LODORO-413954 format. One record per residue (C-alpha): z, x, y. Coordinates in steps of 0.02 Angstrom, whole numbers, plus 50000, padded with zeros to 5 digits. Each point is the difference from the previous one (the first is absolute). Layout:
! LODORO-413954
ZXY/...
END
This chain:
! LODORO-413954
566345522257347/500894992249851/498554988049976/498755014450001/500975009749869/500204984449896/498124997150002/499695018349958/501184999249852/499154984149940/498295008550010/500665014949903/500734988849865/498374990549988/498995016049984/501205006449867/499804983949902/498105001150011/500075017949937/501144995249855/498884985549949/498465011350006/500905013849905/500584988149864/498254992849987/499305017449974/501265004749866/499385001649820/499974983449909/500665002749824/499964982149939/498464994949902/499194983550043/499434988949856/499764984150103/498214996450051/500644988550138/500845015050084/498415010250014/499675002350186/498404993850079/498825014750007/498225004850044/499185014149904/499175014050099/498134998050018/499145009049858/498254999850074/500385002050185/500295017250074/501315003950132/498734998750141/499444982849940/498455005749907/499614987949858/499565009149839/498444992249926/499335013049879/500595012349869/499365014050112/501124994250143/501484998549882/499765017849939/499695007450172/501144989950114/501344989649915/500475008849840/500505016650082/501184991050121/500864990249861/500165015449890/500775009950145/501234985950036/500625000049820/500135018950004/501025000750159/501024984049987/500344997249814/499705013849873/499895015450109/498675013250019/499875012549857/499605018350036/498395008649951/499795005749822/500965015949957/498885015349990/500985007549855/499914985149881/499655005249820/499484990849842/500385006149824/499534991249839/501605002949902/499684990949836/498524992149910/500174990049839/498314995149932/500494986149880/501514992250082/500674982649962/499295000149822/498315006150058/499794986750133/500025011950149/499975017450069/501665003650087/500125012250145/501465005750107/499555007650167/501275008750111/499634998550186/500975012450107/500124995150183/500365017750061/499905018049942/501905001149985/500595001649819/501424987950038/498944988550108/499694981649963/498784995849863/499394984949904/499504998049817/498544988149973/499794991549832/498214995549957/499374990049850/498104999649978/499184988349874/499395008249839/498405010650015/498414990550029/500634990050149/499965013550134/499985000850144/501214985449998/500584988650142/501875001550028/501584991450059/501145011250103/501794994550028/501675008450030/501484996249886/501854997350038/500915009549863/498965014949942/498395001949902/500904999449833/500654982450037/498284991849998/499735002949813/501055005249850/498835014349948/500995016149970/498515009850067/500354994850180/501065012950091/501664993950068/499974999450189/501095014550057/500314995150181/501524990250060/499994981949945/501104986550076/500364982949926/498244994250040/499394982149995/499414994749829/500185017249921/501564995749901/500805016550050/501884999450029/500385018450024/499295012550123/498905010749890/498494995449898/500095003549814/499044996549840/501164985149972/499054991250139/498315000849915/499054983750013/501334991150104/498684993550120/498614997749870/499994981250033/499235003750170/498715012249931/498924992849858/499195016949969/499074995549840/499254984150073/499405009450155/499185013349892/499224987049885/499164992250151/499215016950039/501105005250146/500975016050027/501804999050059/500715012350126/501835000250053/501365010950075/501844997750039/500134994650182/501595010350025/498995015849967/499154996850166/501484993850099/501704995449924/500444982050040/501595001950100/500415003350182/500595017850032/499105002850164/498365005049916/500625016949940/499264998149826/498314997949915/498405003150098/500914996150162/500935016449981/498375009450023/499744992750173/501724995350065/501145014449956/500745000750176/500054981650050/499624982849931/498294992050032/499664992750173/500064981250020/498134998249965/499955012049852/500004996349814/501384991949899/500094999949811/498664986749972/498775010250101/500515015549903/499744991349832/498284994150059/499605017750058/500495006249826/498824987549919/498605007350104/500455017349934/499814993149824/498314993150051/499535017650058/500265005749821/499104985249921/498445004550099/499985016549905/500304992849826/498364996749908/500854987149887/500324988450149/498734990250100/500705003650173/498954985850074/500944987149894/501855003450026/501164985350034/501665003350086/501404988749936/501854997750036/501464988349972/501374995350125/500295014550123/498585008949912/498934984650031/500305003050185/499515018049965/498384995449912/499484988950146/500315013950124/499175013149888/498464988949986/499964997050187/500095018350050/498955007549858/498374991249969/499625010349846/501024987149904/498684987649943/501234985849968/501744995650062/501314990249901/501674993950068/501264992549879/501514990850075/500005011250155/500894988250121/500615005150173/499105015250066/498704996949865/498904984649984/501224986750067/499794994250180/501435007150105/499964985750126/500524987449867/501725008249986/500184993049825/500945009149862/500215018350048/499735002950185/499625014950110/501845000350049/500615000249820/498765012749935/500305012350142/501884998349977/499975002449812/498615012849991/499875008950169/499045014549923/498534989649937/499154997650169/499835009350163/501404997250125/498844990250116/499984985749874/501834996350034/499554995250179/499264983949930/501624994149919/500154981850058/498455003250107/498664997049868/498974989850122/499785015050115/499085010449871/498145001850036/499714999949812/500554990749844/499695002449815/498384990049987/499275014250103/500635012849874/499124990449861/498424999550106/500015018950017/499435001049819/498334991650041/498695000349933/500865006749843/500744987249881/501874996950019/501214989949893/501684992950056/501214992549874/501664990850012/501274992049882/500744982550007/501825005749994/499755014850118/500444990750159/500695016250073/498205006250012/499374983550075/498564994949884/499314987750129/500005013650132/499055011649883/498724986449962/499764996150185/499745018450043/498665001449865/499154984050060/500075004750184/499125016749962/498484990449938/499054999750168/499775018949992/499254998949826/498804986750063/499335012850125/499385009849848/499294984449918/501404999849871/501124986149937/501875001250032/501204985549968/499404982750049/501494990149932/501094991950133/501564998349893/500975011249882/499184998349829/500884993549846/500975013449905/499065011449881/498284996750075/498955013950074/498964995450151/498875008650126/498495011250012/500145017450074/501794995150044/500924994549844/501674991049987/501174992349872/501804994549991/500735003449828/501374989549923/501595010449998/500995012850096/499705015850102/499135011049872/498355007449942/499514991349837/498585000349875/499344983950077/499815009050167/499125014849919/498784988549910/499504992350166/499795017350078/498945005949854/498904984650014/499855002950187/499515018249972/498724994849868/499224988250125/499855012850138/499885016849909/498874996149853/
END
């Protein structure tokens, strides 16, 4: 009897140890990895093979069979499914200045109300259109971190009135926007150069759509759909909400005769680069997609586990993604998708991915590899992607319908990046 109980206790101890090891292995990993030798061996999911083994050999098969499955996987496992468009959404042109920026542009401010409640969430869109004679104009649409008034020092831009935190790159140290913050982020928004190249610029403060902090989704557009309880595990996080908001801006641009709605590029930096990739994947009205330093959950391959990882990003920013994404913490290899497939969802539209040499957190090599590995889908359409096998030298733009560069410097959106994007748009829009 004593032997039997001894064996039973030993089995219980062994099972407990197995459980502890598994539990520890599934815990969030907060340490960033900057050592290429520590990247685990991985195999990327098949881009052109469906779940039943069907090999995708044509653009028609991609559109009909493979693309919908990949899109649904990203919706349910990473970003979360967004609800249908609100029936009560309203658009109001609030201000028009005909000769703004010393006559270089027409400036418009459009208020988009997401509900019919007077105190409901709303967003103010800032629109600069090149001087008369260039309409309808192609446009770049991108959200900003600190408020519309931070992208340029012009006193004609209304100060963003919604709550502003100490957002990345905005230079804002207090908790309310004010006129003192005008132009703080102008280095990321070369407005005059964009206009001189014949492009309109459209922007809105991302916090107008969904404030960037975790309060259980009781604020922003989430409050319209989740007043009683937080979203389910497969439903939208903040990135999906920001992408949804960009589509609502696109709804307006389709009505504005100054904008060529068939030539609108969606652009974003950092977390908003993740947003632009997802917006371009789910809304094919965007004719071009641009991701700047988007990193984990953006253009960088998750399986590399280099720089920021799924564990770190879900620990630091649990509100960005749907809850299902956290299941893949330390289980990246079990995902049926990876970020090369997100890049491929843009096909056949042109897409540009950019990195920076000092931005190891965002894994430049992982971003390059994702862009390169999306190339087979573009070949189905007879288009050139990225043929280079190795990361290019800094400050060189490569590719065809998939563009890529790695800029010298840190995590930022610089004039050099914009010049590459403008050249890319000239090549594909003109």
